[in-house]
C-alpha positions in Angstrom: 0.2 0.0 0.1 1.6 3.2 -1.0 1.1 6.5 -2.6 2.4 7.4 -6.1 3.0 11.3 -6.5 3.9 13.1 -9.9 3.7 16.6 -11.1 2.6 15.1 -14.4 -1.3 15.4 -14.7 -1.3 13.1 -17.7 0.6 10.6 -15.7 -1.8 11.0 -13.1 -5.1 10.6 -15.4 -3.7 7.5 -16.8 -3.0 5.8 -13.6 -6.0 7.0 -11.6 -8.3 7.4 -14.6 -10.2 4.3 -14.1 -10.8 4.7 -10.2 -11.9 8.5 -10.9 -14.1 7.4 -13.7 -15.7 4.5 -11.4 -17.5 7.2 -9.1 -17.2 10.4 -11.3 -19.8 12.3 -9.1 -17.8 11.9 -5.9 -14.4 12.4 -7.8 -15.8 15.5 -9.5 -13.4 18.0 -8.0 -10.3 15.6 -9.1 -11.7 15.1 -12.5 -12.5 18.9 -13.5 -9.7 20.3 -11.8 -7.1 18.0 -13.6 -8.9 18.4 -16.9 -8.2 22.1 -16.4 -4.6 21.5 -15.7 -4.3 19.5 -18.7 -5.5 22.6 -20.8 -3.3 25.0 -18.6 -0.6 23.4 -16.4 -0.5 24.8 -13.0 3.1 25.5 -11.6 3.9 23.3 -8.6 0.9 21.2 -8.9 1.1 17.6 -7.3 -1.0 14.5 -8.2 -1.2 11.3 -6.4 -2.8 7.8 -6.4 -2.8 5.2 -3.8 -2.6 1.7 -4.6 -3.3 -1.6 -2.6 -1.2 -4.7 -2.5 -3.0 -6.1 -5.6 -2.3 -2.7 -7.5 -6.0 -1.4 -7.2 -6.2 2.0 -7.1 -8.4 3.3 -4.2 -7.9 6.8 -3.7 -6.4 10.0 -5.1 -5.6 13.7 -4.2 -4.3 16.7 -6.3 -2.9 20.2 -5.0 -3.0 23.0 -7.6 -1.4 25.9 -5.7 -2.5 28.2 -4.0 -5.3 25.8 -3.2 -5.1 23.5 -0.4 -4.9 19.6 -1.2 -8.2 18.3 -2.6 -8.8 14.5 -1.5 -11.0 12.0 -3.3 -12.9 9.3 -1.8 -9.9 7.0 0.0 -9.6 4.5 2.8 -8.6 6.2 6.0 -5.3 4.6 6.1 -4.4 6.2 2.9 -5.3 9.6 4.4 -3.2 9.2 7.2 -0.1 8.2 4.9 -0.7 11.1 2.8 0.2 13.5 5.7 3.8 12.0 5.0 3.4 13.1 1.4 2.3 16.8 1.9 4.2 17.5 5.5 3.6 21.4 4.6 -0.1 21.4 4.0 -1.9 23.9 6.1 -5.4 22.8 4.7 -7.3 20.2 3.1 -10.6 19.5 1.4 -12.7 16.5 1.0 -15.4 14.2 2.1 -15.6 14.2 6.1 -13.8 11.0 6.5 -10.4 11.2 4.7 -10.4 15.1 5.3 -10.4 14.4 9.2 -8.2 11.5 9.1 -5.6 13.5 7.2 -5.9 16.5 9.7 -5.5 13.9 12.6 -2.2 12.6 11.1 -1.0 16.1 10.6 -1.6 17.5 14.0 -4.5 18.6 16.1 -4.6 22.2 15.8 -7.0 22.4 12.7 -10.3 23.9 12.2 -13.4 23.9 10.0 -13.1 26.6 7.5 -16.5 25.5 5.6 -18.7 22.8 5.4 -20.1 21.9 1.9 -22.5 19.8 0.1 -22.3 18.2 -3.2 -25.6 17.8 -5.0 -26.5 16.1 -8.1 -29.2 17.0 -10.6 -32.4 15.1 -10.8 -35.1 16.2 -12.7 -34.2 19.8 -14.0 -37.3 22.1 -12.9 -36.6 25.8 -14.0 -38.1 28.5 -12.0 -41.6 29.4 -12.7 -42.5 32.2 -13.5 -39.0 33.3 -14.8 -37.5 36.4 -13.8 -37.1 39.1 -16.3 -34.2 38.6 -18.8 -32.5 35.8 -20.7 -29.6 33.7 -20.4 -26.7 34.1 -23.1 -23.1 32.9 -23.5 -20.5 35.3 -22.3 -18.1 36.8 -24.9 -14.7 38.3 -24.9 -16.2 41.8 -24.0 -17.7 40.4 -20.6 -14.3 39.1 -19.4 -13.6 42.4 -17.4 -17.2 42.2 -15.7 -16.8 38.3 -14.9 -13.5 38.7 -13.5 -14.8 41.2 -11.2 -17.4 38.9 -10.3 -15.1 35.8 -9.8 -13.2 38.1 -7.3 -16.6 38.6 -5.5 -17.6 35.1 -5.5 -13.9 34.2 -4.3 -14.4 36.6 -1.4 -17.8 35.3 -0.5 -16.5 31.7 0.0 -13.3 32.7 1.7 -10.7 32.4 -0.8 -8.2 34.9 -2.2 -9.9 37.6 -4.1 -6.4 39.0 -5.3 -5.6 35.7 -6.9 -5.1 36.1 -10.8 -8.5 34.2 -12.2 -7.9 35.9 -15.6 -6.6 32.6 -17.3 -9.7 30.6 -15.7 -12.4 33.2 -16.6 -10.8 33.7 -20.2 -10.8 29.7 -21.0 -14.5 29.5 -19.6 -15.4 32.2 -22.2 -13.6 31.0 -25.1 -15.1 27.5 -24.7 -18.4 28.9 -24.2 -19.0 27.5 -20.7 -19.7 30.7 -18.8 -23.1 32.2 -19.1 -24.9 35.4 -18.1 -28.1 36.1 -17.1 -29.1 39.5 -18.7 -31.7 42.3 -18.5 -32.6 45.5 -19.8 -30.1 46.8 -17.2 -27.4 44.4 -18.2 -25.9 41.4 -17.0 -27.1 40.4 -13.4 -25.9 37.1 -12.5 -23.4 34.4 -14.1 -22.9 30.6 -13.8 -20.4 28.4 -15.3 -19.9 24.8 -16.0 -16.8 22.7 -15.8 -15.5 20.5 -18.9 -17.5 17.5 -19.4 -15.3 14.7 -18.4 -16.1 10.9 -17.3 -19.9 12.0 -18.6 -19.8 14.5 -15.4 -19.9 18.4 -15.5 -19.9 20.6 -12.4 -21.4 24.3 -11.8 -18.9 26.8 -10.7 -19.1 29.5 -9.8 -22.5 30.7 -9.4 -22.6 34.3 -8.7 -25.0 37.1 -8.1 -23.9 40.6 -7.3 -25.3 41.8 -4.1 -27.4 44.6 -5.7 -29.3 42.0 -7.5 -29.8 39.3 -5.0 -33.1 37.9 -4.1 -34.8 38.5 -7.4 -34.5 35.0 -9.0 -31.6 35.8 -11.4 -29.3 33.2 -9.8 -31.7 30.6 -9.9 -32.6 31.3 -13.5 -28.8 31.3 -14.8 -28.4 28.1 -12.8 -31.1 26.2 -14.4 -30.1 27.7 -18.2 -26.3 26.4 -17.4 -27.6 23.1 -16.2 -29.6 22.6 -19.4 -26.7 23.7 -21.4 -24.6 20.9 -19.6 -27.5 18.4 -20.2 -27.6 19.2 -23.8 -23.6 18.8 -24.1 -24.2 15.2 -23.0 -23.4 15.3 -19.1 -25.1 12.4 -17.7 -24.3 13.7 -14.2 -24.5 17.5 -13.4 -23.3 18.5 -9.9 -22.7 21.6 -8.0 -21.5 22.4 -4.2 -23.2 24.5 -1.8 -22.0 26.3 1.1 -24.1 24.6 4.2 -24.0 27.9 6.1 -26.2 29.2 3.4 -29.7 27.9 3.6 -31.0 30.0 1.0 -28.6 28.5 -1.9 -29.4 25.2 -0.5 -32.9 25.4 -0.8 -32.8 27.0 -4.1 -30.8 24.4 -6.0 -33.2 21.7 -4.6 -36.2 23.6 -6.3 -34.3 23.4 -9.5 -34.1 19.4 -8.9 -30.6 19.2 -7.4 -30.5 16.4 -4.7 -27.9 16.2 -1.9 -25.0 13.6 -2.7 -22.4 13.9 -0.1 -21.1 16.5 2.4 -17.5 17.9 2.3 -15.5 19.8 4.6 -12.6 22.5 4.3 -10.1 22.3 6.9 -7.3 24.7 7.9 -4.8 25.4 10.5 -2.5 28.3 11.2 -0.1 26.0 13.2 3.1 24.2 12.2 1.6 20.6 11.3 2.7 17.7 13.8 2.8 14.5 12.6 1.2 11.3 14.5 
């Protein structure tokens, strides 16, 4: 039983691809982030997969700086062993069991930064009545606006609003994966979908600027992007919500999304202590 770690995203996908595709919903972060890294390599990225004595892959992780390690489903023993591979980690994200097993192996001074829930689309139920406006794909001229909104989204979820999101936004716009909800006053909300990989796609970000919230625009653009993902061939359409936000959790369920599994983001400001 051992971890295999590489900076080569293609080697990772070759070695762990069958494992990831066996449960693409629960491995959505690893699938979508590694797919993005294939298109735009990330400096300092690390990718790993855990093998059993018989060679089966039963767990995987990735780190794409400046983000903390993202852990896929894995045995607790794999999560604990991962602490030796990532001795400088001060954060982790994943399902509760592996995230907490990893944190315990690193040291005890960890706190919960965010609790999330992964939802999967059942039967899409668009909002009725629909709010004023219509959905449209973002174009190059929309990049500055979307970039500003991406910074607002990052601040809302506790990530660095000053990070360089331009390559991410530009790629989404170029691929036609970022949509805006537009009224007579101009764009009022946005939502984007990941590339389709292993028959799944994940919505992120979904953002409505504060002046336009509470009017149904977020639900409308989410519904439109969900339909676009289905039309593109996605068999599973997924999204994460913040459990501290009951409004968004209720909204997505009205649109047809159903809870799948909970995730947690853990962080520490202390020097990790191995056990």
